[in-house]
C-alpha positions as CSV (number, residue, x, y, z in Angstrom):
1,X,103.7,125.5,94.8
2,X,105.4,127.5,92.1
3,X,105.1,128.5,88.5
4,X,102.4,126.6,86.5
5,X,102.4,123.6,88.7
6,X,99.0,122.4,89.8
7,X,97.7,122.2,93.3
8,X,97.9,119.0,95.4
9,X,95.0,118.7,97.9
10,X,94.5,115.7,100.2
11,X,91.4,114.7,102.1
12,X,92.1,112.7,105.3
13,X,90.3,111.2,108.2
14,X,89.2,108.0,110.0
15,X,86.9,105.3,108.6
16,X,83.6,106.9,107.8
17,X,84.8,110.5,107.8
18,X,83.3,111.1,104.4
19,X,86.5,111.6,102.3
20,X,85.3,109.7,99.3
21,X,81.9,111.5,99.2
22,X,83.6,114.9,99.7
23,X,86.2,114.2,97.0
24,X,83.4,113.5,94.5
25,X,81.5,116.6,95.4
26,X,84.7,118.6,95.2
27,X,85.3,117.3,91.7
28,X,81.8,118.5,90.7
29,X,82.6,122.0,92.0
30,X,85.9,122.1,90.1
31,X,84.0,121.0,87.0
32,X,81.6,123.9,87.5
33,X,84.5,126.4,88.0
34,X,86.2,125.1,84.8
35,X,89.3,124.1,86.8
36,X,91.1,121.0,85.3
37,X,91.4,118.4,88.0
38,X,92.2,114.8,88.8
39,X,90.7,112.6,91.6
40,X,92.8,109.8,93.1
41,X,92.4,107.4,95.9
42,X,94.8,105.3,98.0
43,X,95.6,102.6,97.6
44,X,94.6,102.4,94.0
45,X,94.5,104.6,90.9
46,X,96.8,102.5,88.8
47,X,96.8,98.8,87.7
48,X,99.4,98.1,90.3
49,X,97.6,100.2,92.9
50,X,94.3,98.4,92.5
51,X,95.9,95.0,92.8
52,X,97.6,96.2,96.0
53,X,94.3,97.5,97.2
54,X,92.8,94.1,96.9
55,X,95.6,92.6,99.0
56,X,95.5,95.2,101.6
57,X,91.7,95.4,102.1
58,X,90.7,91.8,101.3
59,X,93.7,89.6,101.7
60,X,94.8,87.7,104.7
61,X,96.9,88.7,107.7
62,X,100.3,90.2,107.2
63,X,103.0,91.9,109.2
64,X,102.6,95.6,109.7
65,X,105.8,96.4,107.8
66,X,104.6,94.4,104.9
67,X,101.4,96.4,104.9
68,X,103.5,99.6,105.0
69,X,105.7,98.6,102.0
70,X,102.7,97.5,99.9
71,X,101.0,100.8,100.6
72,X,104.1,102.7,99.6
73,X,104.6,100.7,96.5
74,X,101.1,101.6,95.3
75,X,101.7,105.2,96.2
76,X,105.0,105.3,94.2
77,X,103.2,104.0,91.1
78,X,100.3,106.5,91.6
79,X,102.7,109.4,91.8
80,X,104.7,108.4,88.8
81,X,101.7,107.5,86.6
82,X,99.0,110.0,87.7
83,X,99.8,112.6,90.3
84,X,103.1,114.1,89.0
85,X,101.9,114.3,85.4
86,X,98.7,115.9,86.4
87,X,100.5,118.5,88.6
88,X,102.9,119.2,85.8
89,X,100.0,119.9,83.5
90,X,98.6,122.4,86.0
91,X,95.7,120.4,87.2
92,X,94.3,120.3,90.7
93,X,94.8,116.9,92.2
94,X,92.4,115.8,94.9
95,X,93.6,112.7,96.7
96,X,91.5,110.5,99.0
97,X,94.3,109.7,101.5
98,X,98.1,110.2,101.3
99,X,101.0,110.2,103.7
100,X,99.0,111.3,106.8
101,X,97.1,108.0,106.5
102,X,100.4,106.0,106.4
103,X,101.5,107.7,109.6
104,X,98.2,107.2,111.3
105,X,97.4,103.7,110.2
106,X,100.8,102.0,109.8
107,X,102.8,104.2,112.1
108,X,100.5,104.7,115.1
109,X,97.9,102.0,114.3
110,X,100.4,99.2,113.6
111,X,102.9,100.7,116.1
112,X,105.8,100.8,113.7
113,X,108.8,102.9,114.3
114,X,107.7,106.4,113.3
115,X,111.1,107.6,112.2
116,X,111.5,104.6,109.9
117,X,107.9,105.1,108.5
118,X,108.8,108.7,107.7
119,X,112.0,107.7,105.9
120,X,110.1,105.1,103.9
121,X,107.4,107.7,103.0
122,X,110.1,110.1,101.8
123,X,111.7,107.5,99.7
124,X,108.4,106.4,98.1
125,X,107.2,109.9,97.4
126,X,110.5,111.6,96.4
127,X,109.6,114.3,99.0
128,X,106.3,115.3,97.2
129,X,104.1,116.9,99.9
130,X,100.5,118.2,99.5
131,X,99.9,121.9,99.2
132,X,97.0,121.4,101.7
133,X,95.7,118.5,103.7
134,X,92.2,118.7,105.1
135,X,91.5,116.4,108.0
136,X,87.7,115.7,108.2
137,X,87.1,115.2,111.9
138,X,84.2,113.0,113.2
139,X,83.8,111.1,116.4
140,X,84.6,107.4,115.9
141,X,81.0,106.2,116.7
142,X,79.7,108.6,114.0
143,X,82.3,107.3,111.5
144,X,81.4,103.7,112.3
145,X,77.7,104.4,111.8
146,X,78.4,106.0,108.4
147,X,80.6,103.1,107.4
148,X,78.0,100.5,108.3
149,X,75.3,102.4,106.5
150,X,77.4,102.9,103.4
151,X,78.6,99.4,102.6
152,X,78.3,95.7,103.4
153,X,80.9,93.9,105.5
154,X,84.2,95.0,106.7
155,X,87.6,95.1,105.0
156,X,90.8,93.8,106.6
157,X,91.8,97.1,108.1
158,X,88.4,97.9,109.4
159,X,88.6,94.5,111.2
160,X,91.8,95.5,113.0
161,X,90.1,96.0,116.3
162,X,89.1,98.7,118.7
163,X,92.5,99.4,120.1
164,X,94.0,99.8,116.6
165,X,91.3,102.3,115.6
166,X,91.6,104.3,118.8
167,X,95.3,104.7,118.1
168,X,94.4,105.9,114.6
169,X,92.0,108.5,116.0
170,X,94.5,109.8,118.4
171,X,97.1,109.9,115.7
172,X,94.9,112.1,113.5
173,X,94.4,114.5,116.4
174,X,98.1,114.8,116.9
175,X,99.1,115.0,113.2
176,X,96.4,117.6,112.4
177,X,98.1,119.9,114.9
178,X,101.7,119.2,114.0
179,X,102.1,118.4,110.3
180,X,102.7,121.4,107.9
181,X,99.9,122.6,105.6
182,X,97.3,120.6,107.5
183,X,93.9,122.0,108.5
184,X,91.2,120.4,110.7
185,X,87.6,120.6,109.4
186,X,84.4,119.5,111.1
187,X,83.3,116.5,109.2
188,X,79.9,116.1,110.9
189,X,76.6,117.0,109.4
190,X,75.1,116.6,106.0
191,X,77.5,116.2,103.0
192,X,76.5,119.6,101.6
193,X,77.4,121.3,104.9
194,X,80.8,119.6,105.0
195,X,81.4,120.4,101.4
196,X,80.7,124.1,102.1
197,X,83.5,124.0,104.8
198,X,85.9,122.4,102.3
199,X,85.2,124.9,99.6
200,X,85.6,127.8,102.1
201,X,88.9,126.5,103.2
202,X,90.1,126.1,99.6
203,X,88.9,129.6,98.7
204,X,90.9,131.0,101.6
205,X,94.1,129.1,100.8
206,X,94.0,129.4,97.0
207,X,91.8,132.4,96.0
208,X,93.5,132.7,92.7
209,X,92.3,129.2,91.7
210,X,89.0,129.0,93.5
211,X,87.8,132.5,92.7
212,X,86.9,133.2,96.3
213,X,83.7,131.1,96.0
214,X,82.7,129.0,99.1
215,X,79.4,127.6,98.0
């Protein structure tokens, strides 16, 4: 991050880890602090992205590489239409998923060639990387319980099977330790407790923006 460019923050984790809830709570905090911000989700956030979201989550079966390319097409549009302009305007962008999800779900989960997945990500993003990625960690049974309690039915990716989701869990463990600017956070407990951990992490990493407040 340099100059007046905004801050790009990504929330990551397995199904049911609480990313969407925590992104909304983080938005409320930023509002209280008077910090301009933008919330985004993947896939989605643009007209193209929302159409792709319907295909990826509620469409029929498709090859893993097709899933990858659809996801990256939606991301490319989101960056061009929303993320890059917001960062250029000095806003904090809070993203619900980004490239770590692609590595975890399409790379490890769908067992695609990781080197090719990374090259495709780089092409779609133009090399834009988050200033900080927070991985919300929760045991898979806990995530499943949250998911079931929070919505009806399963989407196409949630129906991918136990082996697929175990690969995704292991991928997040590995990626959280090896990817730059990535921090593990305990995602268990009440939403307010998890939010306090997120705010503390942001205050540590960006004290000039978050004024050192953790709660």
